[in-house]
LUMMAR-142909 format. One record per atom (N, C-alpha, C): y, z, x. Coordinates in steps of 0.05 Angstrom, whole numbers, plus 5000, padded with zeros to 4 digits. Last residue first. Layout:
<rs>
YZX
...
</rs>
This chain:
<rs>
347021932571
349422032584
351621822581
341821612575
342321882567
344722002580
341220992553
342621132575
343321412566
335720612539
337320842529
338520972554
332820002520
334320152540
335820382527
326119892497
329019882493
330320062514
320619562528
322019802519
325019762516
316319092511
319019102523
320519342513
309419152530
311519142510
314119152525
306419032577
305119022550
307219002528
309518592625
309218862613
308018842585
310518102646
307918222652
307518492639
317418202647
315218012651
312618162659
321918502640
319418592627
317218392629
326718742676
325318492675
322518562665
332719092660
329819082660
328918792661
338019542679
337019272673
334019272676
343319972669
340419952670
339619672662
348720322696
347820062687
344720052690
354120772692
351220732693
350420462682
359021132720
358520862710
355520802714
361021782700
359321612717
358921342704
367622052693
365121942682
363621782702
370122622727
370322332722
367622232712
367923152728
370523092716
370722792708
360923182709
363123242727
365723152713
354923272687
357623292675
359723382695
350322772704
351423042711
354223062701
346522412660
349022412675
349922702680
340122102658
341922322651
344222332670
337221572638
338921622662
340921842655
331221282618
333121512615
334621542641
328120742584
329220862609
331221072603
323220852533
325820752541
326820882566
316220762546
318520942538
321120812548
312020482565
313620352544
316020522535
311420472636
311320632612
313020482591
308520402701
309720282677
309420472653
310220822756
308320742735
309820602712
313920532812
313520742791
311620642770
316620482874
314420382857
313920602837
323220322900
321120502890
318920342877
328520332943
326420162933
324020342926
335220532939
332420612939
330720382930
341320622971
339520432958
336620512961
347820882971
344920942975
343320742959
354120843000
352220722982
349320802990
360821092998
358221083011
356120992990
367721063012
365521012993
362920993008
373421443028
371021313036
369021293013
378021733019
378021453010
375421303018
376622173073
378322103050
378221803045
369522163088
372322173096
374022113072
363722513076
365622313064
368322363076
356922593093
359722663098
361522443088
351022773059
352822563068
355622673071
344222883057
346823023059
348822833073
339422653010
340822613036
343422763035
333122622976
335822732981
336822643008
329022532921
329722432947
332622492953
323922812883
326822822888
327422742917
319322702832
319922682861
322922662864
318323152779
319822922789
319922922819
316023632764
314323392766
315723152777
320224002774
319123952747
317723682745
321523722835
322623912815
321623822787
320123622904
319423592876
320823802859
322523212960
321723472947
320923412919
324022873018
322622872993
321823152984
328522533051
327822813047
326622833020
328121953090
327822063063
327122363065
332821663134
330521843130
330521953102
334920983127
335421263130
332921423124
337420343147
335120513140
335820803146
343920153121
342120203144
339820383135
347320093078
346019853089
344119903112
348820613065
350920423075
349620183089
342320773071
344920893067
347020713081
336220633041
338320533059
340920683051
329420773038
332120863031
334020743051
323120573010
325120563030
327820673019
319420732972
318420572995
320520553017
317921282933
320021132946
318920982971
314121312874
314221342903
316321162914
313021662811
314321452828
314121522857
311222072779
309221892791
310421672808
316922082740
314522222746
312422022756
322521752771
320621782749
318221942758
327122132813
325621892805
323721952782
333322352828
330922432814
329522192803
336822402887
335922222867
333322312855
342322762913
339522752906
339022552884
346622972963
346122772943
343222742938
351123412981
348223402980
347523222957
357123253014
355623262989
352623252994
363223423040
360423403046
358823443020
369623113054
367823263038
365023233047
376723083072
373923003076
372123193060
381723283069
380823123046
378023023049
383223253136
383923373111
383223183088
377623153180
380123053168
380723193141
374923773206
374623503196
377223413185
373824233260
375524123238
374923833231
369624653274
369624373280
371224223259
369025153255
369925123283
370124833292
367425103202
369725263208
370825223236
364424723167
365124673195
367624833202
363724903115
361324833130
361924783160
368324973089
367025213099
364625153116
374324623091
371424603091
370124853104
379924583049
378624723072
375624703069
382124373002
381124193023
379624323045
383424802968
382124562957
380724402980
386225162998
383725252984
382125022974
390624863014
388724953034
386025023020
392524292975
392424582978
390124662997
394523713010
392723832992
392724142996
399423203020
398423473025
396623573003
397022513018
399022723017
397722993022
392822122974
394222162999
396322382996
387222362935
389822232938
391022292966
380322192940
382322392943
385022262947
375521922926
378121802921
380322022920
369921812951
371622042953
374521952950
364621522915
367221472928
368921732927
358121262915
359821502912
362421452928
353120892885
355520882901
357221132894
346320692885
348320902879
350720872897
341220322859
343520312877
345620512868
334420232857
336620402849
338820382869
328919852833
331019892853
333220062841
321819822826
324519872816
326419912839
315719522809
317719572830
320419622816
310419822772
312619632774
314519712796
303419862754
305819952767
308019742766
298719652735
300119842718
302619962731
296619262766
295519532770
296919742754
299518802756
296818832744
295619102746
306318992745
304118882761
301518932747
312418802713
310118972714
307918832731
318918682745
316518602728
314218792732
323719242754
322518972759
320118912741
329519552736
326619562733
325519282735
334819852765
333719582760
330719592760
340420202757
337520242756
336219982747
346120392788
344820162777
341820192780
351520822784
348620802788
347620552773
357321142811
356120922796
353120912803
362921582813
360121532816
359221292800
368321922846
367421702828
364521642834
371822522853
369322372859
368722172838
375822882848
376622602855
374122422860
373523362840
375423272819
376022972823
371323492887
369623332869
371223252844
374223832918
374923552919
373223382900
374324352935
374624302906
375424012902
369224562984
371824452975
371924432945
364424723004
366124932993
368824832985
360824343020
363024403038
364724633029
357224152985
356124313007
358324393027
356424012918
358424052939
357324242960
351523582897
352223862900
354123882923
349423092850
351023162874
351723452874
344522672825
345522942826
347022982852
341922192781
343622242805
344722522803
335821962757
337822172755
339322212781
332021572721
333821542744
336021742741
325921362694
327821572697
329421532722
320721162651
322821082670
325021282670
315621672644
317421472633
319521402653
312722332628
312922072642
314821882629
316322962622
314622752612
314922492627
319723362636
317523312654
315723082645
327023382635
324423332623
322223282643
331223892643
330223672659
327423612650
335224092589
332624102602
332223852619
339524242556
339924182584
337424182601
339524362501
337924532519
338424482548
342323972475
343624232478
342124402499
338923532468
340723532491
342023802496
332623842446
335223712441
336823702466
328324152457
327723892447
330323722441
330424642470
329524482492
328924192483
331424872419
333624782436
332724592458
326024982405
327724792389
330024692405
324625352444
323025112441
324624902425
328325762435
328625602459
327025342457
326425992388
329025852388
329325672412
321626202406
321626012383
324225852382
323226552447
321626312453
321726112431
329526802460
327326802441
325826542443
333726712494
331526872504
329126862486
336426052496
335926292481
333526442493
341825662521
339125762525
338726022509
345825072520
345125332508
342225402514
351624722538
348724752541
348025042533
356524232536
355624492525
352624502527
356823752559
359023932564
358524212552
353523312556
352423552568
354623752575
355322892527
356222902555
355123142570
353123012477
352322762491
353022772521
355923482466
353023492470
352123242485
361123292461
360523502481
357523512487
360522932418
361322832445
360723032466
359223302378
357323092385
357922972413
364023592375
361523722384
359423522393
367423182355
367923312381
365423442392
364923072306
365322862326
365722982354
365323552280
362723442286
362923232307
371023582277
369523782293
366723682300
372123162243
373223162270
371723352288
369423342197
368623092210
369623072239
372123842186
369323832194
368423572208
378124042213
376923842196
374023812205
378024752230
378524472235
377224292213
380625302232
379125182209
379424882211
380325812284
381325562272
379525482248
378526242312
380226292289
381126042274
375626052354
374226222335
375926282310
379625752381
377325622370
375925792348
383126152399
384025952379
381725812366
379826412436
380826562412
381726362391
379226002474
376826112460
377726262435
384525932492
383125712478
380725822462
385426442515
387126342494
385726122478
381326472555
381526672533
383126572510
382526042588
379926052574
380026252551
387726192606
387225942591
384725952575
386626672631
388526672609
388126412592
383226492672
382126672651
383926672627
386926212702
384726072689
383426232667
390126642720
391326422703
389126272688
386526922750
387827052727
388926852708
385426552789
383326622771
384426762746
390426552815
389426312802
387326372782
390727062835
392726972816
391726732801
386427042871
386427232849
388427152827
387926642908
385626602890
385626792867
394326422919
392726662919
390426632899
396825942906
395325962932
393526202933
397825642849
397125912857
395525912883
399025092844
400925292834
400425572845
394624812863
397324762874
399224992868
390625012831
390325042860
393024992874
392324842780
392125132786
391925182816
391824282782
394524402783
394324702790
386024212779
387724102800
390224272803
383324452738
381724352760
383324222783
386824632698
384724812708
383324712733
390424212689
391324482695
389224652708
386923772678
388623772702
389624052710
384723952630
383023902653
384623902679
389324022596
387624252603
385824202627
392523602579
393123722605
391223942614
390823382530
391523202551
391823342578
390123802496
387723642503
388323462527
394324332524
393624122505
391023982514
398024902527
395624772538
394724582517
404525122543
402724992524
400424862538
407125752563
406225492570
404225382550
408026282550
409526082535
408725792542
404826662571
407226592587
409026402572
400426672537
402426892536
405026832550
399925972517
399126202534
401226422530
398325622459
400525722476
399625972491
394925002445
395125292444
397325382464
394424402404
395224552428
395124852424
388424282362
391224252370
391924422394
383224242346
384724472337
387724462344
381723732367
381123802339
382924032330
383123722419
383823482403
383523542373
380624172437
383524182433
384523942418
375423982445
375924162423
378924182417
376123652490
375023532465
375723722441
377824032527
379623822519
378723682493
373324342533
375624462520
377624252511
370123982560
369424052533
371724182519
372923992608
372823732593
372023792564
372024512627
374724432617
374724172602
365524722600
367324652621
370024562610
359825172588
361724962580
363624902604
353825502569
355625402590
357425182579
350626082548
351925842540
353725762564
344726482538
346926392555
347926122545
341927072507
341826802516
344226732533
342127612496
340427442479
340227162489
341728102550
343127912533
341127742518
341328762566
339628532563
340928342542
344629162613
344629052586
343028792586
345229362664
343029472648
342829352621
349129142697
350029312675
347729452660
346628862739
349129002744
349829202722
341928652718
341728822742
344328982745
344128352676
342428582669
342228772694
346827952705
348328132687
346728392681
342427702729
344527822745
346128022729
339827522683
338527722699
340527862718
343427152663
342827382647
341427602663
343226782707
345726912699
345227172683
337826612707
338926752730
341426912723
337326362658
335726602664
336826762687
341025942667
341426142645
339826392650
338725642709
341325782713
341726002692
334025472682
333925622707
336425782712
335825182637
334525442633
334225602659
338024692661
339724912653
338325182648
336724352716
335224462693
336624712684
339324202762
340324092737
338924192712
340624752807
338724572794
340024452769
344825102820
344424862836
342524662823
346825572797
346425332781
346225082797
347725972834
345826022813
345225782796
351126032876
348925842879
347025842856
354626432861
355726172870
353625952873
351526882849
352726732827
353626452836
345326992882
348226962884
349326792861
339926972871
341127232878
344127232879
337626492866
336926692846
337926972854
339426202908
339826082882
339026272859
337926442955
340626502945
341026402917
332826242971
333126502956
335826552944
332225522958
332425762974
332926012958
331525012935
334225142934
334425402950
326324822947
328624642946
331324782948
322825252946
322825072969
325324892969
323925472896
324525632920
324725452944
322025052863
324825142862
325625282887
316625042877
318224802881
321224872881
314925572861
315025492889
316725242895
319025892809
316725752820
317125652848
323126212794
322825962780
320625782792
324626852785
322726692800
322126442784
330327282794
328627112778
326826952796
333327572829
333027682802
331227512784
332627762897
332527552877
331927672850
336928132937
334528132921
334627922899
341928122959
339727992974
337127982958
347127962912
345628142930
343527982944
353227952872
350627852881
349228052899
356928162816
356228212844
353428102850
361527892781
358627912778
357527922807
366727832795
366028082781
363028102776
367527332815
367327542834
366327802821
368627002772
365927002782
365427232802
372827382727
372427172747
369527202758
371827492656
372127582684
371827342702
372527762593
372627512608
373427582637
369128062539
370528082564
370527812577
367727922487
368128202494
369628232520
369827452444
369127482472
369827772480
367027302380
369027422396
368027442425
365627032316
365327012345
367627162359
361927132259
364527182271
364127202301
356827092239
358426842241
361126882253
354927612245
355127492218
357127262219
357127612307
356427812287
357027692259
356727482374
356527352348
355527562328
360227502434
358927662414
359027512387
359827322501
360527232474
358827382454
362527512559
360327592541
361227522513
364327052611
364927252591
362327322576
366826782673
364726832653
365627042634
368926282720
369426512703
367126542684
366625892752
369126022761
369826272745
360925632773
361825812752
364225962762
361324952794
361325232801
362225402778
358824472746
360524562767
360124862773
353424222727
356124132724
357924212747
348524382742
349024372713
351824282707
349124332799
347124182784
347624162755
356024272818
353524412818
351624262799
362124122851
359824042836
357424222840
368224312838
366224372859
363424342846
370624142793
371824062818
370124132842
368424372749
367224122758
368424022784
366925002735
369124852748
368024602761
364725302675
364125162699
366524992709
363925902646
365925682648
365525552675
358826192608
359626102634
361625872632
357026752574
358626502570
359726422597
351427062550
352927022574
354326752571
351627362484
350827142502
352627142527
348927722431
350827732454
349827532475
348527842360
347627702385
349827722406
346628262306
348528182326
347228052350
343028012251
343128202273
344928092295
343027562221
340827742217
340727952240
347427272238
347227332209
345027542204
348527092291
348427372284
348427452255
348026582306
350726672301
350726952289
342526512310
344026522335
346926612331
341126512254
340126712273
341926742297
344126072233
344426342223
343526562242
342325632269
345125732268
345326012256
337325422267
337825622288
340525762283
337325032231
336025282223
336525502243
339424602258
341224752240
340025012232
334924392282
336824532299
338724702281
330924092261
331024372252
333024532269
330823562269
329923732291
330024022285
333023402218
330323322226
329223502248
338123642218
336223702198
333423642207
340523442264
340523732260
338423812239
340022892255
338423022277
338223322273
343722852213
340922782209
339122912230
348522992239
347623142216
344623102211
348622592279
348622872286
347523042263
348522122249
346322172267
346222472274
353422152223
350922162207
348522232224
356722092267
356822342251
354322372234
355321582285
354921812302
354922072286
357021272242
354121272249
353521522266
362421352248
361121452225
358121472229
363221072296
363721362295
362321482271
361920552280
360320682301
360720982300
366020482244
363320482234
361420612254
370220472280
370020702262
367320712248
369319992307
369320252322
368920482303
369719622265
367119652279
367019922295
375119692251
373019752232
370319792245
377519512298
377819792290
375719872271
376118972297
375219142320
375419432312
378718812250
375818782252
374718972274
384018902264
382919042241
379819042242
384618542306
384818832312
383618992289
384118062279
382218122300
382218422306
388718102246
386018092234
383918172255
392818102283
392518322265
389718332253
392117592309
391717842324
391218082305
388817042294
390717222282
390317502293
384816772317
387416662322
389616832309
379917002312
380816832290
383416692295
375017232343
377517112352
378316912331
370417402317
372117602329
374817502338
367117222257
368717142281
370517362291
361517662242
363917502234
365517432259
357718012259
357017732260
359317552251
359718512249
359718422277
359118122279
358518552195
361318522203
361518422232
352918612200
354018382185
356918342192
352519082229
351418832240
352518592226
354819462194
356019402220
355119132231
351319462152
354119382147
355419302174
346819662179
346719392167
349519292162
348520172192
347719992213
347719702204
349220372141
351520342158
350920152181
343820392124
345720212110
348220172127
341720782158
340620512158
342620312145
344821222144
344921122171
343920832173
343121282090
345921222096
346221102124
337821432097
338421182084
341321092090
338621922123
337121712136
337721442124
341422202083
342722152109
341221932124
337622232043
340022082038
341422012064
333622562068
333022282059
335522112055
336923042079
335722872100
335022592091
338823412044
340323172047
339022972066
335623852047
335523702022
336923432025
337124012099
334323932094
334223762068
342524142093
341823912109
338923822104
342024602060
343524362051
342824122067
339024942093
337924852068
339324602057
342925012136
340224902140
338924792115
347725242110
347624972121
344824862125
348225762094
347225582074
346825302085
350526012138
347826092130
346625902110
355625832142
353625712160
350825782151
360026012115
357825892099
355725762116
363626232151
362826392129
360526272113
365125862189
363126062197
362026222173
365425252150
366625482164
364425672172
366724692114
365024792136
366525022150
370224532072
367424582067
365824712089
375324372072
374924662067
371924732067
375323822079
376623992099
375724282096
369023492068
371623592059
372723792078
364023352082
366023142084
368623232072
360423762074
360723672101
362923462104
360023852020
361324062036
361823972065
357123432000
360023431996
361423632014
351923212004
353123372026
356123382024
350522931959
348723141968
349923311990
354622581945
353122711923
351322931933
356422351991
358022571979
356422721958
352721951998
352722172016
354222412004
354321601957
351621721956
351421961974
359521471973
359021591946
356321731946
358621232022
360021492021
359621631994
356120762005
354720952022
356021222020
360320521977
357820581963
356220791979
363920442017
364620631996
362220701980
361120042045
361620302057
362220512036
361219592012
358719722018
359020002029
366819492012
365419551987
362719691993
367819402067
369219622053
367719702027
364618962076
364019212090
365319442076
367118582044
364418662038
363718922051
372118562071
372018642043
369218732036
370418362121
371718622119
371618732091
368317862107
366618062118
367818342117
373017612089
370817652070
368917862081
375617602138
376817762116
374617812095
372317242166
372517522175
373617702153
373116772137
370416882139
370517182147
378516682145
377616732118
374816862118
378616592200
380016822189
379016892161
375716112203
374716362216
376016612205
379015762175
376415822164
375216082177
384015562188
383815852181
381015932171
383715032203
385415212219
384915502213
379814792165
379214842193
381015042207
378115042104
380414922118
380114992148
374215312078
373515052088
375814912103
376315772057
374515802080
373715542092
378715602011
380415672034
378715672060
374115561979
375715321986
377415372010
372716091975
370815901987
372215641996
376916281945
376616361974
374716181989
375816021897
378415981911
378216051940
370816231882
371115941890
373615891905
369816901910
370416701889
370616421901
369417311946
366917161939
367316941919
374217541947
373517391971
370817241967
374317811898
376217601903
375417421927
370118181905
369917981883
371817741889
372118501946
369718341951
369518121930
376418731919
376918571943
374518391949
373519021881
375218801872
375918621895
370919381914
369319191899
371018961889
375419671931
373819521950
372019321937
377119911883
378919721897
377319551917
372620241872
373620051852
375319831866
372120571917
370020381910
371020171891
376920871914
376320701938
374220491931
376221141865
378420951869
377920761892
371621441878
371521251856
373721051859
373621771918
371521581924
371321361903
377322071889
378221901911
376221691918
373822341854
375822161844
376821971865
370822651891
369522461873
371422251863
374622991914
373422781930
372122571913
376123401879
377923161882
376622941897
371823751886
372423641860
374123391862
371923891941
369623751930
370223621903
378723711962
376623901958
374323761945
381323222010
380523321983
378623551984
382622952055
384123202049
383423322023
379322512055
379122702077
380522962073
381122232010
378422362010
378222572031
385822002024
385922232006
383322382006
383621602056
385321802069
385522052051
381121302016
379521432036
381021642052
385621121987
383721301974
381921441994
387920782025
389421022015
387521222002
383920392030
384520562053
386020812044
384220161979
381720281988
382320482011
389419961980
388820181961
386120321969
388619562018
390419782024
389920022005
385119241989
384119382013
385919602022
388619071948
386219231941
385019371966
392518801978
393219021961
390819201955
389518392003
390818592019
391518832003
388118091959
386018231974
387218451991
393317921945
391718081926
389518231941
394917621990
396417861981
394818031963
392017362043
391417402014
392617652004
392817642099
391317402091
390317452062
394918072127
396717862118
395217612107
394818762143
393518522133
395618332123
392919342180
395019162171
393718902163
390520012167
390219742177
392619582168
387920692178
389820502168
389520222180
384121082191
386621082205
388720872196
379221052165
380821292162
383721262172
376820552167
375520762150
377421002146
381019982157
379620172174
378620392156
381619272143
381519552135
380519722158
385318672129
383418842143
383319112133
388018022130
387418262115
385318412130
393617572145
391017702150
390517932132
398117192126
396717192151
394017322153
397416772069
398717002081
397117072106
395416292049
393616522053
395016782059
399315902042
397015922024
395516182025
403416012080
404015942052
401615982034
401216162130
403316322117
403616272088
397215792140
396616072142
398716242127
399915302132
397615372115
397115672116
403715352173
404615332145
402315402126
400515362219
402215592213
403115582183
398114862217
396415102216
398115342207
402614532222
401014522198
399314772195
404114672274
405914732252
404414732225
399814482303
400414772304
402214842280
400213942291
397814082283
398314382282
405213822314
404813792285
402413942276
</rs>
């Protein structure tokens, strides 16, 4: 009887639920009038995304009018009475929260539109108007900051509403609204950071508005791990001329000839850790996670071979291409095969090895994919919000890294994730790095996890920390292509098919000392080196198929109020990172930030 009474009240008095999303739509059944106004709000926001600057104002006005009416209805006495009925009080509270969020959100969008209309319309952002972007962002900075603050407040209020109302449609609407508020926060943060860090001011220069630019463009293959991501499988020369991008040539890595003479000097710590081949051979040129090292080596190798001095270097990978293909849509190869956001990583990092036993044929296929996608990107006119979201994800995951030869530009890039810099400043730090030492392509199947546990502070200003790393070689059963599985490190001593050898390194905080290392629960020898002030502890580990191995470090590191940083190497599979802190005895309690 209680269940029947609850159902009758929900259906007869309230209708089941009401909700909204910022762009993708919602379903609602709690209050027909509220539902109608929130539906109208959503329709107006959808029109906004397809509007030109003139039409956007009208769409925003419609959205705000309907959202305010939904808020008025849910703030009235009738709704307050409904909210006191035990079976549906949680649902009524959540619907009121959704209506308030919709009304507040449309107010934020109205204010943002007033200063950055070109950034929220489909036709507003293109290579043709990049030169005006820095000034536009600079003038918009105060509004963007205020908008980010207001969105955070809207989200916190909505998050405080009941998440489990007993009505699935309502709960889903609330969860979707929270996710899309997070996404909008991310877009605002990207635009605000670009203005505050003056990154946008680099665009006109780097895109060749004041003189043609040419960059080394590296395509990294994450199936064979390197410090900046993966082995450089192909490269090209990217030309930027007044915002128009083109790739002058696209070649396999074999076309950049190495030698015995080093083309760059990155200092004694670098030479001691990586050896001479890291600055003389393309295959070892990006062993370090510090992207400027690799970029300087690539451009120097190119200059040695051609005599041409490039303006900088850019690196990306197939996962980044998948993010971009979500925005521009599928592309078609000359052969007629379609490359999509869903299949590009598998095609380039697994299927190509199965399909083409001949390395030259495989590299030709990979170059065709890279060339087709690159051409489509430079010729497309994507939705700016979707493009900003994709680029933000690429930057966060370190799927795109940029170096400039000009010192003033490089200083700005180095201050952002785009620079791919291994920072030298003090503070809690836990960086896991793996380098393939077997010549296999099995890192496509590598799973990684890292737990960084910061203990209480001591009276001497130090704190004990623990780091637990787990690596799993989850190679599938069955036959593997010879080129994928063959190990070059043991040519005369065969290992099981699917086995791998990894050079595993842990980058500790500046000033940290390791007290002990255990591998698979047993004490192990520490190989200690330094890179850019960080102590680096390494071990070379063999992995059988399906084998997981664990490294555990006990460290002592200086206390710092800076938030913990755990950069993630951009491989195919995401790293699972967990950071915990016990701040007893510490002067302040730093907030946690997982850089990756």
